[in-house]
N, C-alpha and C positions, 0 to 999 in steps of 0.2 A: 504493500500500500504506500510505502514511503517513496515519493518522488522528491518532495521538498518537505521542509519542516512545517509543522502545523502553525497556523496563525488565524486569529479571529477575523472572519470575513466581515467587511463593511462594503457599502456601495462604492465608496471611493477606492478602496483597495482592489475590489473586483475590476474596476475600470483600469487600474494601473498594472495588474498582474499580466505577465507575458510568458512567452516561450523562449527558452535559452537558444542561442544560435547553434545550429547544427543538429537540432532535434526536430522530429516531425510533430511531436506534441509533448506537453508537460502538464502534470497534474499537481494542483495545489490543494491541500487539505485544510478543512476548517477545524479550528481548535475547540469550538463550542459544541458542534453536533457530530457524533460518531458516524464515520462512514460518508460524510458529506464532503464533496470535493468540487473543484473547478478544473475542467480540462481546457487547455489553451493550445491551439494548433499553430503551426508555423505560418499559416495563412491568416492568423489573428482571429480565428473563430473561437468563440467561448461558449461552453455549455456546462450546466450543472450535472453532476453524476452522483451515484450512490454505489458504494462498494462495501461488501461484508463477506463473511464466510458462513456456509451452511453445510453441515455434515462433512466438514473437511475440504470443501471446494469453494473457490472464490466465486462470488456472485456480483456482477457489475451491471448496472443499468444507467441509461442516460435519462435524466429527468427532463431536461429541455434547454433551449437556447437562452442565454442571458438577456437577449433582446425581448423575449416574450415572457420570461419567468421573473417575477419579482423575487428578490433575495429572501424575504421573509417566507413567501409561499414555497419556494424551493427548499428552504430549511425544514419547513413543516412536512413537506412530502418526504424528505429524507428520514425524518423521525418516524413517519408512518411505515416506510419500508423497513426501517430497523426493527420496529415492533413486529412486523410480519416474520422477519428472519428469526427473531428471538422466540417466536411461537412455532418455529419449525416449518414455516411456509415459504416456498420459493416465490418471490415477487413476480418473476417472469411467468411462472405457471398461473399465478393468481391473475395477472394481467391478461393472459391468453384466455382464461376462463371468462373473465369479464367481457372481453371482446366477443367471444363466442356467444355469450348470453345476450349481449347487445345486438349482435347480428341476428340471432334467433328472434328477438323481440321485433326488430325492424322488418324481418321477413314476414312474421306473423301479422304485424300491423299492415303491411302491404297486401297480404292475402285477404285480410278482413276488410280492407278498404277498396279492393278491386271491384269495379263495376261490371255489370252484366255485359255492357257494350264492349269494354276492353277485352274481357276474357272471350266473348263471342268471336271477336275478330281474330284472336289468337287461335281459337278452336277451328275456325274456318280455314285459316292458313295452314294449320297442322294437318288437317284432314283432306285438304284439296288434292294431294297426289293420288289418293285412293278413291276419290269420288269421280263420278261421271261429270261431264260438263254441265249437264242439266241439273244434277243434284247440287252442284256447287252454286249454280245460278240461283236456285231456289233459296239457298241460305243467304245469299247477298240480297236478293229481292225482299225477303220477308223481314230482314232487319234493317233495311235501308231507311234513312231518316227523312228522305223526301225533301221537298222545297227547292229543288233544283230545276232550271229550265228544261223542258222536254226536248229531246233530240229531234222529235218530229211534232209539229203542231204547236199551238200556243199553250200557255199555262205552265204550271209547275208540276213536278212529279209528286205522287202521293207516297206517304211513308208506309212502310210495311207494318204488319200487325205487331211484330216483335220490337219495333222501334220504341214503343211506349215503355219497354222494360230496360232500355239501355242505361238510363241514369241510375237505376237501382243497384245497390251493392248486392253481391252474391248472397250474403247472409240475410238479405231482405226478401229473397225469393221463397217465401213461405207458401204453404198451400192456400192460405187466405188471400195473399197477394195475387197468386196466379189465377185463382178462381174469379177474383174481381176483374182482372185483365181479360180473361176469357169471356166473361159475361158481356163486357163492354164491346169487345171486338166482334163477337158472334152476332150482335144486333145488326151491324151494318154489312158484314162480309163473313158469313158462317163457314163457307168452304175454305177460304184462306185462313181463317182462325183455327179450323180443325187441323190443317196442315202445319201451321205454325206451332200448335201444341205438340205435334209429333216431332217436329224439329227440336223444340225446346226440351222434350223428354230425352231425346238422344244426347243433347248437350249436357244435361244434368248428369246423365250416366257417365259421360266422358269426364266430367269434373270429379265424380266420385272415384274414378280410376286413375286420376292424375294427381301425383303427390303434392304438387304446388297448390291445388285447390280442393284437396280431399277434406271432407268434414265441414266445409263452410256452409253449403246449401243444406237446409233442413231435410231430414229424411223423408218427410211426408210431402215434399214440394210438388210432386206430380201424381202421387198415389193417394192423396187425401180424397175422401168421399166427395167433398165439396168441389174439388177440381174435376173429378170424373163426371159429376152431375152437370158441370158447366160446359163440357166438351160438346160442341154442336154435332147433332146427328145428321150428317150430310147424306142426302140421297141423290141419285141421278135425276137430272131434270126431266120432267115428263115431256115426251115428244121430241127430245133432243137427239133425233136420229132420222136418217132418211128412210122412207118406206120404199118397197119395191116399185110401186107405181110412180114414184117421184123421180126415179133415176133418169128417165128420158129427158125430163125438163131440166134437171140439174146438170147433166152432162152437156146438153145443148148450150145452156147459159154459160157454163164455165169454159167450154171450148171456144166460146165467142169472145172471151175477154181480150182486150187489146194487148195486154201484157202477157207474153208467152210464158215468162217465168212464173207469174201468178197462176196461170192456167195449168201448167204442168205440176206445180207444187200442190195445188188443191186436189187435182186428180190423184196425185201420189199419196196424199193423206188418206183418201178413201180406199184406194186399191191396196195399200200396204197396212193400213190400220196403225200407222206409226204415230207417236206423239209429235206434236207440232215442232218442238225444239229439236227432236232427234233428226227429223227430216231436213230441217233448215240448216243443220250443222254438217251436212254431208259434203265431202270434198271429192274432187275428181281423182286426184292422184292416189289417195289412200283408201277410199270407201266404195268406189264404183268399178265394177268389172263387167263391161258390156259384152265381152266375148263369151263369158260363162254365165252371164246374167245373175250376178249376185251383188248384194248391197250390204254394207256394214253400217249399223246404226249405233250411236253412242248410248248404249242401254243404261238406264239408271238402276236396273236390277243386276245386270251382269257386271257393271262397272267398267274398269279398264279393259280395253279390247273390244267391247261392244258385242253385239249379236249379228250374225250373218243371216240374211234372209234372201229368198229368190227375187229376181226382178221379172215379173210376168211379161209376155211379149209386147203387149200394147204399151205398157209403161216404158219398156226398153226402147221402143221406137221414139217415144216422146223425149227420153233422155238423150238419144242419139241426135235428135234435132236440136236440143239445147246445147249439146257439146259442139256441134258444127257452128252454131250461131256464136257460141262463146269464143271459139278459136278464129273466127273471121274478123279481121281488122275493120274498124269503123271507117267511115268516109274520110277523105282528106280534110274536109272542113272540121269534122269532129276531132281528128288528130291535131289539127292546128289549135283548136280551142283548148285541148288538154295541154299542149305544149306551152301555151300562154300562161297556164296555171302551174307550170312546172311539173306536170304529170306525164310520165311516159306510159303509153298504153301497153298492157299485157293481158293475156287471157286471165280471167278470174279463177282462183283456186276453188271457189265455192260453186257447187252445182246450181244453187239458187241465189245468184248474186243480187246486190242492191246498190245503186249509186248513192243513195241517201243515208243508209244506215252507218253507224259508227264503225262496225267491224267488217263491213263489206258484204254481209250475207242478209238474206231476207229477214225482216224483223217484224213487220206488221202487215200481214196479208188479210186481216179481217175485213178491211174496207172493200177489197176486191170480192171477197166471198159474199158480203152483204149485198153488194151490187148485183152479183149473179143470182142470188136468191130472190131479190126484188124483180129482176128481169124475168125470172122463171115463174113468178107468182107463188113461191113456196114459203111456208112458215119458217121462222128463224131457226137455224141450226148452227151451233157453235163449231169452231174448228175441232174441239175435242169430240163434238158430236159426230164428226166424220169418222173418227177412230171407233166410236161406239157403233156407228153404222156398219163398219166392216165386220165387227164381231157378230152383230145381229143378222146381217144379210148372209153371212157365211152359212148360217143354219139351213138356208134354202138349198144349199149344195150338199147337205148331209156330210160336211167335213168333220172329222174327229175333233172333239173339243181341244185335245192336247195340241193338235196341229195349229189351230187358230191361236192358242195361248202362246205357243213357241214363236210364231210369226210376230205377234204383237208385243212380245217381251213381258208376258205375265209370269209370275212365279208359279211353279207347279202346284196344283191344288190337291194332289193325291199322292200317296206313297209310291204307287206304280209309276206315275209321271215323274216324280222326283228322282227315283233311284234306278228305274229300269227302262226309261224311254230316252234314247239318244238318236233322234231322227236326223239323217244326213240331209244335206242341202237338196239332193235330187229328189228325195221323197217329199220334202216340203214343196219343191217346185211343182210336182205333179198336182198337188191340191191347190196351190196358189194360182197356177195357170187356170185351173177349173173355176176358181172363184172369180177371177178377172173376166174370163170368158162369159160366165153367167151374167155378171154386171153389165157387160157390153151388149149382150143379147137383150136384156131387159131395157137398156137405154136406146136400143136401135142404132148403135154405133157400128157401121159396117166397115170394119178395117181388118185386113188379113192379119191373122196372128199365128199362122202355122209355120212360116219360115223362120229359121233361127240361124 
C-alpha cells in the first residue's frame, strides 16, 4: 500500500499533489481514513481509490475522479467500503450484485411499461418470415392507426380494430378491457372485430412464450367468459354468391370490361376460388407455369411456399393474352412520357399489374366488379363472394369435397383428408378443368378448351 507516506488530505493538498517524474502513476494515502488514497497519473489525472485486504488478497477499487467527487463524499465512500471489507464482503462483488439488481429492476420496469403497440410491432416483425404475405398484411391492417391520406381517392385511411389497444400497457390487457374493446368494435364492423380477436389471441400466446414479456398479460385476457361472450358470431352473408342462372350475365359483363387486367382477374377469382390477395400477388417468373398449366398461390394456411393448383384451359388462354400484352412495349408516345418522368419501361413482374397502386400490383378491383354487376343487373356480390361461388357451384359437378378444399386452400376437415389424401396436380387438374368447363357451359361462353 505504501507509495508515499500518509498525510491528511485537504482540498488544497489534493490540488497540489502530483506524480514523480519517470513514473506512470503515484498513489498518495490519507492519514485520516484507512485505505483511502489518491492516484495521480503522469498525465495529471487524479482519482480517489480504496485499497484493503480481504482473506489475504488485496482489494482495490476506484471511487471516482476528483473533478466529480467531493473530498468529503469520497472519504465517506471509503469508510463504507472499509466497513464492507471488515464484514467479510468483497466490495467488487457487492457492486456487481447491485448493478445486476438495478439492471433487473430496469428490465422489469421496461417490461411492465411496454405498450401493446410497441410489442405488437415487434411481434409482427419477428413472425413475418414464417407468415404468408396475406397473413402479414392482415396484422398490419388490423393494427394500423389510420388518419393517413388514401393512396387512391380522397379522404383519410381508417384505423384498424386493434389500433384502439395500442396505447394500453400489456399489463392492462385484462379480460374486462378486451371485452369492452370487442363490444365497441363489433357494433360497427363485426367481421373485422372477430378476426382481430383471433389475431390478438395468437399475440397473447406469443407473449406468454416469450421470456421478455412472459407473465405480464393477465391469464384470463382472452379466455374470460366475458370476452368469449363479446366475440361476434360472424356468418356468411346471405346471397353473397353467384347462382347458376346468373353466370351468363356475369361472364358477359365482366368480359366486356374495358380493362383487360380487371376482366381476367375477376374471372380468375371465380374459376380458381382463390382469395383476392392471393391472386393479386401472383408473379410471372415464380408463380405461373403456362406450359404445364399450374399456378402457385401465397397460401395463408400452407405459409411459405404456397399451394400449387391447376390452371384450367380457358383461364390459361386469358393469362397467355395478359402475358403477351405485358411483354409488348407501349407506343413511342407512351415511352416518351415515361422517359420524361425518369421511368424506363419494362414488363411488369406482376400478373395483374396496376399503374396507380403503390406496389405495382392490382389493389382495388371492387369498382370494376360493381360496375359489371350493375351492367348485368345482378344483386351485389363481394369479391370474397366469388370465392364462395366457386365452392358452391362446384357441387353441381359432383366434385369430391376434398378436391375443392385443396384447390381453395382450406384446411383438411377430416382425419382421412389430413393424413391420407395427397392429390397430385394432374388429379386436381382433371376436376378443375371439369368445373371450369361446366361454368363456361352455363355462361354460354363458346371458347375451345381442348387444346393444351
